[in-house]
N, C-alpha and C positions, 0 to 999 in steps of 0.2 A: 657782176652787176645783172641781175635778171630783169627782163622787161616784160610787162603784161602785154599780151597780143590782143588786139581788138580788130574785129572784122571791118574792113572798109566798106562804105557804101558801094553798090555796084558801079556808079559812075565814076568812082575813084580807083578804077583798076587800069594800070598802064597797058599799052598795047602788048607788052611781053608777058602779061598775065600777072606781074607784080602788083601788090597792093600799094596804093598811095595813101598818104594822110596829109591833111591840111597843116599848115604852120602851127595853128592852135592846138591840133590834136598832138603834134610832136611835142610841143611845149608842155602840155599836160602829162604825156607820157614820161618825158624827162623829169618832171617835177615828181612823179611818183618814184622814179628811180633815186632822185636826190633824197626824198623822204626816207627810203630804205638805207641810203648811205648814212644819213644823220642817225638812223636807228642803230646801225652797226657800230658807228663810232661810239655813241653813248654806251651801248652794251659792253664792247671791248673795254673801254675805259673803266667802267663800273666794275666789271668782272676782274680786271687786272689788279684792282685794289682790294676785292673781296677775298682773293686767295690768301691764305695764311699758311705759314710753315715753310721751312727750308725746301721741302720736296716740291713746292709749287713755284719757287722763284723763277726758274727758267720759263715755266709756262706763262707766268705773268709778264716777262719780258717780251715773249712771243705775241701775247695779246696786245701790249702797247704798240708793237711794230705794225700789227694788223690795223690798229686804229689809226695810225699814220698813213697807211696805204688807203684806208677808206677815205680819210680826209682828201688825199690827192684826187680820189675819184670824184669826191663831191665838188671839188674846185673845178674840175674838168666839166662836169655836168652843168654847174651853175654858169660857167663861161658860155657854154653852148645855149643855154636857155637866154642868157642876156643878149648873145649875137643874134638870136631869133627874134628879139624884141619883147621877150617875155620877162616876168619877174621870179626869180628863183624862190621856191618856198622857203620858209623857216620853220616848218613843222616836221618833226620827225614821225615816222611810222610809230605805232606804239611799241615801247620797249618793255620787255619782260626782264626783271631783274631778280637776283636772289642773293641771300646773305650766306648762302652755304655753297661751297664748291660742288657738293654732291647733288645739288638740286638745279644747278644751271643747265640751260639747254637753249641754244640759239634757235629762233624760230625758222622753220623751213619756208622757202619761197618756192613759188610755182611758176 
């Protein structure tokens, strides 16, 4: 789970130099992560079903397993957002799909 870092305002720096974020900023950042988890789930499920042929069956099983792991991550993040008083997003980050195994590529996160 990659988290996009944003600079905290100067008045939000702790005494030890660590940046602090407000509750709402944390909820917003967690919702960004949640959107990317949804994106990964959709991509893994889609791609596990796009693969055709005996040579890809083991890969398809692995992708299904990854989808399950991403769902676990999404549930953890959604619970944290709820705990903080926020509403978990229901919108995935944009999902790139392919109908061909040769053309599929997961987006890189920074």
